[in-house]
mmCIF file as gemmi writes it, N, C-alpha and C atoms, coordinates in Angstrom:
data_model
loop_
_atom_site.group_PDB
_atom_site.id
_atom_site.type_symbol
_atom_site.label_atom_id
_atom_site.label_alt_id
_atom_site.label_comp_id
_atom_site.label_asym_id
_atom_site.label_entity_id
_atom_site.label_seq_id
_atom_site.pdbx_PDB_ins_code
_atom_site.Cartn_x
_atom_site.Cartn_y
_atom_site.Cartn_z
_atom_site.occupancy
_atom_site.B_iso_or_equiv
_atom_site.pdbx_formal_charge
_atom_site.auth_seq_id
_atom_site.auth_asym_id
_atom_site.pdbx_PDB_model_num
ATOM 1 N N . MET Axp A 1 ? 43.831 5.417 59.751 1 0 ? 1 A 1
ATOM 2 C CA . MET Axp A 1 ? 42.183 5.644 60.127 1 0 ? 1 A 1
ATOM 3 C C . MET Axp A 1 ? 42.199 7.12 59.771 1 0 ? 1 A 1
ATOM 4 N N . SER Axp A 2 ? 41.351 7.988 59.198 1 0 ? 2 A 1
ATOM 5 C CA . SER Axp A 2 ? 41.173 9.587 58.77 1 0 ? 2 A 1
ATOM 6 C C . SER Axp A 2 ? 40.109 9.492 60.145 1 0 ? 2 A 1
ATOM 7 N N . GLN Axp A 3 ? 40.432 11.111 60.391 1 0 ? 3 A 1
ATOM 8 C CA . GLN Axp A 3 ? 39.564 11.29 60.836 1 0 ? 3 A 1
ATOM 9 C C . GLN Axp A 3 ? 38.682 12.511 60.735 1 0 ? 3 A 1
ATOM 10 N N . HIS Axp A 4 ? 37.359 12.699 61.394 1 0 ? 4 A 1
ATOM 11 C CA . HIS Axp A 4 ? 36.024 13.203 60.711 1 0 ? 4 A 1
ATOM 12 C C . HIS Axp A 4 ? 35.607 14.373 61.969 1 0 ? 4 A 1
ATOM 13 N N . SER Axp A 5 ? 35.472 15.827 61.337 1 0 ? 5 A 1
ATOM 14 C CA . SER Axp A 5 ? 34.785 16.811 62.332 1 0 ? 5 A 1
ATOM 15 C C . SER Axp A 5 ? 33.497 16.592 62.454 1 0 ? 5 A 1
ATOM 16 N N . GLU Axp A 6 ? 32.868 15.712 62.07 1 0 ? 6 A 1
ATOM 17 C CA . GLU Axp A 6 ? 31.836 15.526 62.479 1 0 ? 6 A 1
ATOM 18 C C . GLU Axp A 6 ? 31.302 15.454 63.828 1 0 ? 6 A 1
ATOM 19 N N . PHE Axp A 7 ? 30.737 15.146 64.666 1 0 ? 7 A 1
ATOM 20 C CA . PHE Axp A 7 ? 30.255 14.862 65.992 1 0 ? 7 A 1
ATOM 21 C C . PHE Axp A 7 ? 28.938 13.868 65.706 1 0 ? 7 A 1
ATOM 22 N N . ILE Axp A 8 ? 28.937 12.993 66.616 1 0 ? 8 A 1
ATOM 23 C CA . ILE Axp A 8 ? 27.836 11.821 66.303 1 0 ? 8 A 1
ATOM 24 C C . ILE Axp A 8 ? 27.12 11.943 67.901 1 0 ? 8 A 1
ATOM 25 N N . GLY Axp A 9 ? 25.764 11.506 67.754 1 0 ? 9 A 1
ATOM 26 C CA . GLY Axp A 9 ? 25.586 11.293 69.16 1 0 ? 9 A 1
ATOM 27 C C . GLY Axp A 9 ? 24.348 10.737 68.918 1 0 ? 9 A 1
ATOM 28 N N . PHE Axp A 10 ? 24.368 9.233 69.704 1 0 ? 10 A 1
ATOM 29 C CA . PHE Axp A 10 ? 23.408 8.156 70.1 1 0 ? 10 A 1
ATOM 30 C C . PHE Axp A 10 ? 22.471 8.396 71.162 1 0 ? 10 A 1
ATOM 31 N N . VAL Axp A 11 ? 21.585 8.679 71.142 1 0 ? 11 A 1
ATOM 32 C CA . VAL Axp A 11 ? 20.534 7.916 72.093 1 0 ? 11 A 1
ATOM 33 C C . VAL Axp A 11 ? 19.64 6.978 72.462 1 0 ? 11 A 1
ATOM 34 N N . GLY Axp A 12 ? 20.068 5.705 72.944 1 0 ? 12 A 1
ATOM 35 C CA . GLY Axp A 12 ? 20.043 4.492 73.191 1 0 ? 12 A 1
ATOM 36 C C . GLY Axp A 12 ? 20.749 3.336 72.217 1 0 ? 12 A 1
ATOM 37 N N . LEU Axp A 13 ? 21.829 2.719 72.191 1 0 ? 13 A 1
ATOM 38 C CA . LEU Axp A 13 ? 22.198 1.557 71.902 1 0 ? 13 A 1
ATOM 39 C C . LEU Axp A 13 ? 21.366 0.099 71.751 1 0 ? 13 A 1
ATOM 40 N N . GLY Axp A 14 ? 20.246 -0.034 71.231 1 0 ? 14 A 1
ATOM 41 C CA . GLY Axp A 14 ? 19.942 -1.036 70.683 1 0 ? 14 A 1
ATOM 42 C C . GLY Axp A 14 ? 20.863 -2.101 69.797 1 0 ? 14 A 1
ATOM 43 N N . ASN Axp A 15 ? 20.127 -2.967 69.086 1 0 ? 15 A 1
ATOM 44 C CA . ASN Axp A 15 ? 20.713 -3.88 68.232 1 0 ? 15 A 1
ATOM 45 C C . ASN Axp A 15 ? 21.408 -3.48 67.403 1 0 ? 15 A 1
ATOM 46 N N . MET Axp A 16 ? 21.024 -2.551 66.765 1 0 ? 16 A 1
ATOM 47 C CA . MET Axp A 16 ? 21.126 -1.977 65.336 1 0 ? 16 A 1
ATOM 48 C C . MET Axp A 16 ? 22.419 -0.57 65.456 1 0 ? 16 A 1
ATOM 49 N N . ASP Axp A 17 ? 21.536 -0.026 66.667 1 0 ? 17 A 1
ATOM 50 C CA . ASP Axp A 17 ? 22.646 1.695 67.011 1 0 ? 17 A 1
ATOM 51 C C . ASP Axp A 17 ? 23.978 1.008 67.765 1 0 ? 17 A 1
ATOM 52 N N . GLY Axp A 18 ? 24.206 0.042 68.652 1 0 ? 18 A 1
ATOM 53 C CA . GLY Axp A 18 ? 25.339 -0.543 68.398 1 0 ? 18 A 1
ATOM 54 C C . GLY Axp A 18 ? 26.543 -0.746 67.599 1 0 ? 18 A 1
ATOM 55 N N . ALA Axp A 19 ? 25.994 -1.407 66.646 1 0 ? 19 A 1
ATOM 56 C CA . ALA Axp A 19 ? 26.959 -2.267 65.559 1 0 ? 19 A 1
ATOM 57 C C . ALA Axp A 19 ? 27.099 -0.59 64.55 1 0 ? 19 A 1
ATOM 58 N N . MET Axp A 20 ? 26.238 0.299 64.495 1 0 ? 20 A 1
ATOM 59 C CA . MET Axp A 20 ? 26.287 1.556 63.495 1 0 ? 20 A 1
ATOM 60 C C . MET Axp A 20 ? 27.43 2.397 64.653 1 0 ? 20 A 1
ATOM 61 N N . CYS Axp A 21 ? 27.132 2.29 65.99 1 0 ? 21 A 1
ATOM 62 C CA . CYS Axp A 21 ? 27.866 3.288 66.954 1 0 ? 21 A 1
ATOM 63 C C . CYS Axp A 21 ? 29.472 2.7 66.941 1 0 ? 21 A 1
ATOM 64 N N . ASP Axp A 22 ? 29.477 1.529 66.871 1 0 ? 22 A 1
ATOM 65 C CA . ASP Axp A 22 ? 30.88 0.702 66.715 1 0 ? 22 A 1
ATOM 66 C C . ASP Axp A 22 ? 31.986 1.335 65.595 1 0 ? 22 A 1
ATOM 67 N N . ARG Axp A 23 ? 30.957 0.997 64.113 1 0 ? 23 A 1
ATOM 68 C CA . ARG Axp A 23 ? 31.741 0.879 63.036 1 0 ? 23 A 1
ATOM 69 C C . ARG Axp A 23 ? 31.501 2.859 62.638 1 0 ? 23 A 1
ATOM 70 N N . LEU Axp A 24 ? 31.077 3.833 63.291 1 0 ? 24 A 1
ATOM 71 C CA . LEU Axp A 24 ? 31.437 5.263 63.212 1 0 ? 24 A 1
ATOM 72 C C . LEU Axp A 24 ? 32.879 5.586 63.799 1 0 ? 24 A 1
ATOM 73 N N . VAL Axp A 25 ? 32.792 5.185 65.086 1 0 ? 25 A 1
ATOM 74 C CA . VAL Axp A 25 ? 34.31 5.309 66.066 1 0 ? 25 A 1
ATOM 75 C C . VAL Axp A 25 ? 35.338 4.351 64.94 1 0 ? 25 A 1
ATOM 76 N N . LYS Axp A 26 ? 35.525 3.255 64.696 1 0 ? 26 A 1
ATOM 77 C CA . LYS Axp A 26 ? 36.354 2.625 63.575 1 0 ? 26 A 1
ATOM 78 C C . LYS Axp A 26 ? 36.727 3.486 62.576 1 0 ? 26 A 1
ATOM 79 N N . ALA Axp A 27 ? 35.772 4.078 61.61 1 0 ? 27 A 1
ATOM 80 C CA . ALA Axp A 27 ? 35.991 5.103 60.716 1 0 ? 27 A 1
ATOM 81 C C . ALA Axp A 27 ? 36.574 6.367 61.355 1 0 ? 27 A 1
ATOM 82 N N . GLY Axp A 28 ? 36.634 6.682 62.522 1 0 ? 28 A 1
ATOM 83 C CA . GLY Axp A 28 ? 37.46 7.861 62.901 1 0 ? 28 A 1
ATOM 84 C C . GLY Axp A 28 ? 36.27 8.853 63.653 1 0 ? 28 A 1
ATOM 85 N N . TYR Axp A 29 ? 34.951 8.992 63.444 1 0 ? 29 A 1
ATOM 86 C CA . TYR Axp A 29 ? 34.139 9.841 64.043 1 0 ? 29 A 1
ATOM 87 C C . TYR Axp A 29 ? 34.171 9.775 65.493 1 0 ? 29 A 1
ATOM 88 N N . SER Axp A 30 ? 34.048 11.347 65.982 1 0 ? 30 A 1
ATOM 89 C CA . SER Axp A 30 ? 33.566 11.523 67.492 1 0 ? 30 A 1
ATOM 90 C C . SER Axp A 30 ? 32.277 10.977 67.945 1 0 ? 30 A 1
ATOM 91 N N . VAL Axp A 31 ? 31.774 10.501 68.856 1 0 ? 31 A 1
ATOM 92 C CA . VAL Axp A 31 ? 31.191 9.638 69.131 1 0 ? 31 A 1
ATOM 93 C C . VAL Axp A 31 ? 30.645 9.871 70.458 1 0 ? 31 A 1
ATOM 94 N N . SER Axp A 32 ? 29.33 10.383 70.507 1 0 ? 32 A 1
ATOM 95 C CA . SER Axp A 32 ? 28.708 10.095 72.271 1 0 ? 32 A 1
ATOM 96 C C . SER Axp A 32 ? 27.373 9.476 72.532 1 0 ? 32 A 1
ATOM 97 N N . VAL Axp A 33 ? 27.179 8.708 73.427 1 0 ? 33 A 1
ATOM 98 C CA . VAL Axp A 33 ? 26.482 7.792 73.288 1 0 ? 33 A 1
ATOM 99 C C . VAL Axp A 33 ? 25.561 7.633 74.854 1 0 ? 33 A 1
ATOM 100 N N . TYR Axp A 34 ? 23.951 7.858 75.096 1 0 ? 34 A 1
ATOM 101 C CA . TYR Axp A 34 ? 23.97 7.843 76.593 1 0 ? 34 A 1
ATOM 102 C C . TYR Axp A 34 ? 22.455 6.401 76.24 1 0 ? 34 A 1
ATOM 103 N N . ASP Axp A 35 ? 22.328 5.575 76.956 1 0 ? 35 A 1
ATOM 104 C CA . ASP Axp A 35 ? 21.835 4.746 76.87 1 0 ? 35 A 1
ATOM 105 C C . ASP Axp A 35 ? 21.556 4.349 78.904 1 0 ? 35 A 1
ATOM 106 N N . VAL Axp A 36 ? 20.281 4.031 79.079 1 0 ? 36 A 1
ATOM 107 C CA . VAL Axp A 36 ? 19.514 4.175 80.433 1 0 ? 36 A 1
ATOM 108 C C . VAL Axp A 36 ? 20.366 2.45 81.14 1 0 ? 36 A 1
ATOM 109 N N . ARG Axp A 37 ? 20.744 1.575 79.986 1 0 ? 37 A 1
ATOM 110 C CA . ARG Axp A 37 ? 21.555 0.865 80.778 1 0 ? 37 A 1
ATOM 111 C C . ARG Axp A 37 ? 22.736 1.1 80.482 1 0 ? 37 A 1
ATOM 112 N N . SER Axp A 38 ? 23.204 1.051 81.598 1 0 ? 38 A 1
ATOM 113 C CA . SER Axp A 38 ? 25.073 1.451 81.738 1 0 ? 38 A 1
ATOM 114 C C . SER Axp A 38 ? 26.178 0.227 81.374 1 0 ? 38 A 1
ATOM 115 N N . ASP Axp A 39 ? 25.291 -1.296 81.303 1 0 ? 39 A 1
ATOM 116 C CA . ASP Axp A 39 ? 26.48 -2.119 80.56 1 0 ? 39 A 1
ATOM 117 C C . ASP Axp A 39 ? 26.144 -1.916 78.776 1 0 ? 39 A 1
ATOM 118 N N . LYS Axp A 40 ? 25.262 -1.567 78.36 1 0 ? 40 A 1
ATOM 119 C CA . LYS Axp A 40 ? 25.289 -1.102 77.146 1 0 ? 40 A 1
ATOM 120 C C . LYS Axp A 40 ? 26.487 -0.49 76.789 1 0 ? 40 A 1
ATOM 121 N N . LEU Axp A 41 ? 26.945 0.636 77.511 1 0 ? 41 A 1
ATOM 122 C CA . LEU Axp A 41 ? 27.972 1.737 77.303 1 0 ? 41 A 1
ATOM 123 C C . LEU Axp A 41 ? 29.531 0.896 77.193 1 0 ? 41 A 1
ATOM 124 N N . VAL Axp A 42 ? 29.377 -0.184 77.645 1 0 ? 42 A 1
ATOM 125 C CA . VAL Axp A 42 ? 31.149 -1.091 78.114 1 0 ? 42 A 1
ATOM 126 C C . VAL Axp A 42 ? 30.947 -1.617 76.97 1 0 ? 42 A 1
ATOM 127 N N . GLU Axp A 43 ? 30.42 -1.913 75.973 1 0 ? 43 A 1
ATOM 128 C CA . GLU Axp A 43 ? 30.575 -3.104 74.77 1 0 ? 43 A 1
ATOM 129 C C . GLU Axp A 43 ? 31.198 -2.599 73.89 1 0 ? 43 A 1
C-alpha cells in the first residue's frame, strides 16, 4: 500500500461519504472524520 502526504477530512459520513472514506484509507491516505452519530465512526 502506498502512503500519501495529503490529509483529508470528512464532516458527516452518509451513505456515499462512508464508502469514499473507506477507499481512501485503503489507498493509504490519512483521513480524519467527524459525525454527530458516533456509531458511524466505528464502521
